[in-house]
NUDREN-329004 format. One record per residue (C-alpha): x negated, y negated, z; residue number from 1. Coordinates in nm, 3 decimals. Last residue first. Layout:
// residues N
<atom px="X" py="Y" pz="Z" seq="NUM"/>
...
// end
This chain:
// residues 250
<atom px="-1.730" py="0.779" pz="3.021" seq="250"/>
<atom px="-1.490" py="0.535" pz="2.863" seq="249"/>
<atom px="-1.713" py="0.245" pz="2.974" seq="248"/>
<atom px="-2.008" py="0.406" pz="2.798" seq="247"/>
<atom px="-1.819" py="0.430" pz="2.470" seq="246"/>
<atom px="-1.697" py="0.071" pz="2.493" seq="245"/>
<atom px="-2.049" py="-0.054" pz="2.564" seq="244"/>
<atom px="-2.175" py="0.153" pz="2.270" seq="243"/>
<atom px="-1.928" py="-0.025" pz="2.041" seq="242"/>
<atom px="-2.034" py="-0.367" pz="2.165" seq="241"/>
<atom px="-2.401" py="-0.287" pz="2.109" seq="240"/>
<atom px="-2.322" py="-0.143" pz="1.766" seq="239"/>
<atom px="-2.139" py="-0.464" pz="1.673" seq="238"/>
<atom px="-2.458" py="-0.664" pz="1.715" seq="237"/>
<atom px="-2.662" py="-0.417" pz="1.509" seq="236"/>
<atom px="-2.391" py="-0.408" pz="1.243" seq="235"/>
<atom px="-2.411" py="-0.789" pz="1.219" seq="234"/>
<atom px="-2.784" py="-0.764" pz="1.156" seq="233"/>
<atom px="-2.712" py="-0.502" pz="0.889" seq="232"/>
<atom px="-2.459" py="-0.733" pz="0.724" seq="231"/>
<atom px="-2.704" py="-1.023" pz="0.732" seq="230"/>
<atom px="-2.950" py="-0.816" pz="0.527" seq="229"/>
<atom px="-2.697" py="-0.611" pz="0.328" seq="228"/>
<atom px="-2.519" py="-0.914" pz="0.183" seq="227"/>
<atom px="-2.293" py="-0.723" pz="-0.058" seq="226"/>
<atom px="-2.061" py="-1.028" pz="-0.078" seq="225"/>
<atom px="-1.762" py="-0.817" pz="0.027" seq="224"/>
<atom px="-1.967" py="-0.645" pz="0.299" seq="223"/>
<atom px="-2.100" py="-0.972" pz="0.438" seq="222"/>
<atom px="-1.748" py="-1.114" pz="0.459" seq="221"/>
<atom px="-1.629" py="-0.784" pz="0.609" seq="220"/>
<atom px="-1.891" py="-0.821" pz="0.884" seq="219"/>
<atom px="-1.757" py="-1.159" pz="0.991" seq="218"/>
<atom px="-1.395" py="-1.041" pz="0.984" seq="217"/>
<atom px="-1.455" py="-0.741" pz="1.214" seq="216"/>
<atom px="-1.189" py="-0.471" pz="1.167" seq="215"/>
<atom px="-1.417" py="-0.284" pz="0.926" seq="214"/>
<atom px="-1.663" py="-0.253" pz="1.216" seq="213"/>
<atom px="-1.454" py="-0.018" pz="1.433" seq="212"/>
<atom px="-1.371" py="0.222" pz="1.146" seq="211"/>
<atom px="-1.744" py="0.254" pz="1.080" seq="210"/>
<atom px="-1.807" py="0.313" pz="1.452" seq="209"/>
<atom px="-1.551" py="0.596" pz="1.457" seq="208"/>
<atom px="-1.720" py="0.757" pz="1.158" seq="207"/>
<atom px="-2.058" py="0.739" pz="1.334" seq="206"/>
<atom px="-1.928" py="0.879" pz="1.666" seq="205"/>
<atom px="-2.041" py="1.243" pz="1.625" seq="204"/>
<atom px="-2.390" py="1.123" pz="1.527" seq="203"/>
<atom px="-2.429" py="0.920" pz="1.845" seq="202"/>
<atom px="-2.492" py="0.553" pz="1.755" seq="201"/>
<atom px="-2.843" py="0.444" pz="1.856" seq="200"/>
<atom px="-2.835" py="0.155" pz="1.604" seq="199"/>
<atom px="-3.167" py="0.217" pz="1.428" seq="198"/>
<atom px="-3.214" py="0.593" pz="1.469" seq="197"/>
<atom px="-2.854" py="0.720" pz="1.474" seq="196"/>
<atom px="-2.686" py="0.459" pz="1.254" seq="195"/>
<atom px="-2.973" py="0.452" pz="1.008" seq="194"/>
<atom px="-2.996" py="0.832" pz="1.001" seq="193"/>
<atom px="-2.636" py="0.849" pz="0.881" seq="192"/>
<atom px="-2.739" py="0.696" pz="0.548" seq="191"/>
<atom px="-2.686" py="0.326" pz="0.483" seq="190"/>
<atom px="-2.515" py="0.086" pz="0.245" seq="189"/>
<atom px="-2.315" py="0.316" pz="0.018" seq="188"/>
<atom px="-2.097" py="0.441" pz="0.305" seq="187"/>
<atom px="-2.003" py="0.079" pz="0.378" seq="186"/>
<atom px="-1.853" py="0.043" pz="0.030" seq="185"/>
<atom px="-1.638" py="0.354" pz="0.085" seq="184"/>
<atom px="-1.530" py="0.225" pz="0.427" seq="183"/>
<atom px="-1.434" py="-0.109" pz="0.272" seq="182"/>
<atom px="-1.222" py="0.070" pz="0.011" seq="181"/>
<atom px="-1.037" py="0.272" pz="0.276" seq="180"/>
<atom px="-0.980" py="-0.035" pz="0.494" seq="179"/>
<atom px="-0.833" py="-0.217" pz="0.194" seq="178"/>
<atom px="-0.619" py="0.087" pz="0.108" seq="177"/>
<atom px="-0.481" py="0.101" pz="0.461" seq="176"/>
<atom px="-0.384" py="-0.266" pz="0.444" seq="175"/>
<atom px="-0.219" py="-0.220" pz="0.104" seq="174"/>
<atom px="-0.040" py="0.097" pz="0.223" seq="173"/>
<atom px="0.107" py="-0.092" pz="0.519" seq="172"/>
<atom px="0.239" py="-0.356" pz="0.282" seq="171"/>
<atom px="0.389" py="-0.077" pz="0.071" seq="170"/>
<atom px="0.578" py="0.051" pz="0.376" seq="169"/>
<atom px="0.724" py="-0.293" pz="0.435" seq="168"/>
<atom px="0.830" py="-0.311" pz="0.071" seq="167"/>
<atom px="1.001" py="0.028" pz="0.094" seq="166"/>
<atom px="1.295" py="-0.124" pz="0.279" seq="165"/>
<atom px="1.539" py="0.077" pz="0.066" seq="164"/>
<atom px="1.720" py="-0.227" pz="-0.072" seq="163"/>
<atom px="1.402" py="-0.418" pz="-0.148" seq="162"/>
<atom px="1.224" py="-0.126" pz="-0.314" seq="161"/>
<atom px="1.531" py="-0.035" pz="-0.515" seq="160"/>
<atom px="1.554" py="-0.389" pz="-0.655" seq="159"/>
<atom px="1.186" py="-0.398" pz="-0.749" seq="158"/>
<atom px="1.206" py="-0.055" pz="-0.909" seq="157"/>
<atom px="1.502" py="-0.169" pz="-1.123" seq="156"/>
<atom px="1.270" py="-0.427" pz="-1.270" seq="155"/>
<atom px="1.360" py="-0.793" pz="-1.285" seq="154"/>
<atom px="1.402" py="-1.049" pz="-1.560" seq="153"/>
<atom px="1.456" py="-0.785" pz="-1.830" seq="152"/>
<atom px="1.785" py="-0.935" pz="-1.940" seq="151"/>
<atom px="1.993" py="-0.645" pz="-1.808" seq="150"/>
<atom px="1.799" py="-0.670" pz="-1.478" seq="149"/>
<atom px="1.851" py="-1.045" pz="-1.444" seq="148"/>
<atom px="2.170" py="-1.025" pz="-1.237" seq="147"/>
<atom px="1.987" py="-0.809" pz="-0.984" seq="146"/>
<atom px="1.735" py="-1.096" pz="-0.933" seq="145"/>
<atom px="1.991" py="-1.358" pz="-0.829" seq="144"/>
<atom px="1.922" py="-1.332" pz="-0.456" seq="143"/>
<atom px="1.551" py="-1.320" pz="-0.530" seq="142"/>
<atom px="1.308" py="-1.025" pz="-0.553" seq="141"/>
<atom px="0.952" py="-1.005" pz="-0.680" seq="140"/>
<atom px="0.826" py="-0.847" pz="-0.356" seq="139"/>
<atom px="0.853" py="-0.484" pz="-0.471" seq="138"/>
<atom px="0.654" py="-0.543" pz="-0.791" seq="137"/>
<atom px="0.386" py="-0.731" pz="-0.599" seq="136"/>
<atom px="0.366" py="-0.441" pz="-0.351" seq="135"/>
<atom px="0.317" py="-0.185" pz="-0.627" seq="134"/>
<atom px="0.038" py="-0.397" pz="-0.775" seq="133"/>
<atom px="-0.126" py="-0.431" pz="-0.433" seq="132"/>
<atom px="-0.118" py="-0.054" pz="-0.382" seq="131"/>
<atom px="-0.282" py="0.008" pz="-0.721" seq="130"/>
<atom px="-0.557" py="-0.249" pz="-0.646" seq="129"/>
<atom px="-0.523" py="-0.593" pz="-0.797" seq="128"/>
<atom px="-0.770" py="-0.802" pz="-0.997" seq="127"/>
<atom px="-0.716" py="-1.175" pz="-0.999" seq="126"/>
<atom px="-0.736" py="-1.350" pz="-1.335" seq="125"/>
<atom px="-1.037" py="-1.580" pz="-1.383" seq="124"/>
<atom px="-0.909" py="-1.920" pz="-1.489" seq="123"/>
<atom px="-0.855" py="-2.112" pz="-1.813" seq="122"/>
<atom px="-0.581" py="-1.893" pz="-1.964" seq="121"/>
<atom px="-0.505" py="-1.796" pz="-2.326" seq="120"/>
<atom px="-0.852" py="-1.900" pz="-2.440" seq="119"/>
<atom px="-0.946" py="-1.555" pz="-2.572" seq="118"/>
<atom px="-1.223" py="-1.533" pz="-2.311" seq="117"/>
<atom px="-0.968" py="-1.597" pz="-2.033" seq="116"/>
<atom px="-0.718" py="-1.339" pz="-2.162" seq="115"/>
<atom px="-0.981" py="-1.067" pz="-2.181" seq="114"/>
<atom px="-1.253" py="-0.951" pz="-2.419" seq="113"/>
<atom px="-1.495" py="-0.711" pz="-2.252" seq="112"/>
<atom px="-1.477" py="-0.432" pz="-2.511" seq="111"/>
<atom px="-1.524" py="-0.663" pz="-2.807" seq="110"/>
<atom px="-1.904" py="-0.634" pz="-2.828" seq="109"/>
<atom px="-1.869" py="-0.269" pz="-2.923" seq="108"/>
<atom px="-1.912" py="0.052" pz="-2.725" seq="107"/>
<atom px="-1.893" py="0.383" pz="-2.911" seq="106"/>
<atom px="-1.809" py="0.678" pz="-2.687" seq="105"/>
<atom px="-1.928" py="1.033" pz="-2.751" seq="104"/>
<atom px="-1.812" py="1.338" pz="-2.557" seq="103"/>
<atom px="-1.463" py="1.197" pz="-2.536" seq="102"/>
<atom px="-1.295" py="1.242" pz="-2.199" seq="101"/>
<atom px="-1.014" py="1.493" pz="-2.148" seq="100"/>
<atom px="-0.727" py="1.342" pz="-1.955" seq="99"/>
<atom px="-0.713" py="1.425" pz="-1.587" seq="98"/>
<atom px="-0.456" py="1.675" pz="-1.469" seq="97"/>
<atom px="-0.141" py="1.566" pz="-1.292" seq="96"/>
<atom px="-0.022" py="1.614" pz="-0.936" seq="95"/>
<atom px="0.324" py="1.681" pz="-0.792" seq="94"/>
<atom px="0.339" py="1.689" pz="-0.414" seq="93"/>
<atom px="0.593" py="1.878" pz="-0.205" seq="92"/>
<atom px="0.633" py="1.812" pz="0.165" seq="91"/>
<atom px="0.761" py="2.023" pz="0.456" seq="90"/>
<atom px="0.820" py="1.988" pz="0.828" seq="89"/>
<atom px="1.176" py="1.888" pz="0.734" seq="88"/>
<atom px="1.204" py="1.645" pz="1.025" seq="87"/>
<atom px="0.846" py="1.516" pz="0.976" seq="86"/>
<atom px="0.899" py="1.470" pz="0.602" seq="85"/>
<atom px="1.226" py="1.292" pz="0.674" seq="84"/>
<atom px="1.045" py="1.041" pz="0.898" seq="83"/>
<atom px="0.800" py="0.967" pz="0.619" seq="82"/>
<atom px="0.439" py="1.075" pz="0.560" seq="81"/>
<atom px="0.267" py="0.858" pz="0.299" seq="80"/>
<atom px="0.134" py="1.058" pz="0.002" seq="79"/>
<atom px="-0.170" py="0.977" pz="-0.207" seq="78"/>
<atom px="-0.292" py="1.107" pz="-0.543" seq="77"/>
<atom px="-0.622" py="1.108" pz="-0.737" seq="76"/>
<atom px="-0.585" py="1.252" pz="-1.088" seq="75"/>
<atom px="-0.690" py="1.614" pz="-1.116" seq="74"/>
<atom px="-0.985" py="1.812" pz="-1.254" seq="73"/>
<atom px="-1.237" py="1.711" pz="-0.987" seq="72"/>
<atom px="-0.987" py="1.753" pz="-0.706" seq="71"/>
<atom px="-0.817" py="1.506" pz="-0.474" seq="70"/>
<atom px="-0.513" py="1.465" pz="-0.250" seq="69"/>
<atom px="-0.509" py="1.185" pz="0.008" seq="68"/>
<atom px="-0.260" py="1.191" pz="0.295" seq="67"/>
<atom px="-0.150" py="0.870" pz="0.467" seq="66"/>
<atom px="0.005" py="0.898" pz="0.813" seq="65"/>
<atom px="0.322" py="0.687" pz="0.848" seq="64"/>
<atom px="0.500" py="0.951" pz="1.061" seq="63"/>
<atom px="0.274" py="1.214" pz="1.216" seq="62"/>
<atom px="0.045" py="1.477" pz="1.071" seq="61"/>
<atom px="-0.122" py="1.813" pz="1.144" seq="60"/>
<atom px="-0.202" py="2.003" pz="0.825" seq="59"/>
<atom px="-0.097" py="2.329" pz="0.659" seq="58"/>
<atom px="-0.160" py="2.402" pz="0.289" seq="57"/>
<atom px="-0.003" py="2.562" pz="-0.016" seq="56"/>
<atom px="-0.120" py="2.535" pz="-0.378" seq="55"/>
<atom px="-0.047" py="2.902" pz="-0.441" seq="54"/>
<atom px="-0.416" py="2.999" pz="-0.453" seq="53"/>
<atom px="-0.474" py="2.816" pz="-0.124" seq="52"/>
<atom px="-0.490" py="2.440" pz="-0.072" seq="51"/>
<atom px="-0.781" py="2.288" pz="0.119" seq="50"/>
<atom px="-0.782" py="2.112" pz="0.457" seq="49"/>
<atom px="-0.872" py="1.781" pz="0.614" seq="48"/>
<atom px="-0.863" py="1.590" pz="0.941" seq="47"/>
<atom px="-0.977" py="1.227" pz="0.930" seq="46"/>
<atom px="-0.694" py="1.144" pz="1.176" seq="45"/>
<atom px="-0.563" py="0.839" pz="0.987" seq="44"/>
<atom px="-0.694" py="0.924" pz="0.641" seq="43"/>
<atom px="-0.537" py="1.272" pz="0.649" seq="42"/>
<atom px="-0.733" py="1.454" pz="0.377" seq="41"/>
<atom px="-0.609" py="1.725" pz="0.138" seq="40"/>
<atom px="-0.875" py="1.875" pz="-0.092" seq="39"/>
<atom px="-0.738" py="2.086" pz="-0.377" seq="38"/>
<atom px="-0.893" py="2.434" pz="-0.392" seq="37"/>
<atom px="-0.603" py="2.610" pz="-0.565" seq="36"/>
<atom px="-0.336" py="2.420" pz="-0.761" seq="35"/>
<atom px="-0.435" py="2.579" pz="-1.093" seq="34"/>
<atom px="-0.319" py="2.407" pz="-1.410" seq="33"/>
<atom px="-0.035" py="2.421" pz="-1.664" seq="32"/>
<atom px="0.186" py="2.179" pz="-1.470" seq="31"/>
<atom px="0.056" py="2.109" pz="-1.124" seq="30"/>
<atom px="0.235" py="2.171" pz="-0.795" seq="29"/>
<atom px="0.097" py="2.103" pz="-0.448" seq="28"/>
<atom px="0.269" py="2.261" pz="-0.148" seq="27"/>
<atom px="0.293" py="2.139" pz="0.206" seq="26"/>
<atom px="0.368" py="2.278" pz="0.551" seq="25"/>
<atom px="0.354" py="2.027" pz="0.834" seq="24"/>
<atom px="0.202" py="2.060" pz="1.177" seq="23"/>
<atom px="0.324" py="1.788" pz="1.408" seq="22"/>
<atom px="0.139" py="1.509" pz="1.581" seq="21"/>
<atom px="0.321" py="1.259" pz="1.800" seq="20"/>
<atom px="0.144" py="1.342" pz="2.127" seq="19"/>
<atom px="-0.202" py="1.280" pz="1.982" seq="18"/>
<atom px="-0.084" py="0.968" pz="1.798" seq="17"/>
<atom px="0.043" py="0.793" pz="2.109" seq="16"/>
<atom px="-0.296" py="0.841" pz="2.276" seq="15"/>
<atom px="-0.474" py="0.708" pz="1.967" seq="14"/>
<atom px="-0.226" py="0.423" pz="1.944" seq="13"/>
<atom px="-0.320" py="0.309" pz="2.292" seq="12"/>
<atom px="-0.695" py="0.343" pz="2.231" seq="11"/>
<atom px="-0.671" py="0.139" pz="1.908" seq="10"/>
<atom px="-0.470" py="-0.126" pz="2.089" seq="9"/>
<atom px="-0.741" py="-0.148" pz="2.354" seq="8"/>
<atom px="-1.010" py="-0.170" pz="2.085" seq="7"/>
<atom px="-0.825" py="-0.444" pz="1.899" seq="6"/>
<atom px="-0.780" py="-0.636" pz="2.224" seq="5"/>
<atom px="-1.154" py="-0.619" pz="2.291" seq="4"/>
<atom px="-1.225" py="-0.716" pz="1.930" seq="3"/>
<atom px="-1.035" py="-1.038" pz="1.981" seq="2"/>
<atom px="-0.728" py="-1.120" pz="1.768" seq="1"/>
// end
């Protein structure tokens, strides 16, 4: 898919998104901990808010938006907005506190032992993100899979995911998570001054430019290999295209 088509699709969905927004009331609950001051970020719109002393918040969302909940004392949590959430105009999120870390940790030479080093397998096992692991569980489904549940051949979660259609939603989460991880890696490459001074990107459009470049396959290859030299050259080329789009909109 060409970048021009991607940009046009992005513009179309942006217009659709603006008219599909709805303010939703949410509440975060935590057992034996305060729910005040939790950051709530809509990854799609990049709008954010903070919970009050009761754990409540208000935020504009639409269906399939992904909300991220974070606080220093809590485990990271995400919530995908469903059709029912929009109808009810309300969501409830249960978060958990982080486990207390030991003040002193002893590291031994055995900490990096894995299946390959033990000789169980002869290849490097693939590492999966949380969303990818949930998707793999949902996709392990055959016509005979329900018959294997009593024997442990299939999880009940996998069956429920297939029946409810949640697999498609999980696939969306995987793609969103990839973009999220790439954006985090990109943030470590350069400060905002680089985009403004070297690439002539207006400061208010820096985040939009970052979203634009993570859709470019060539740049993602440089990003995954941490090739900052060729990656920066690619950013310079993409910046010219991005600025052309901005000027054409004006």
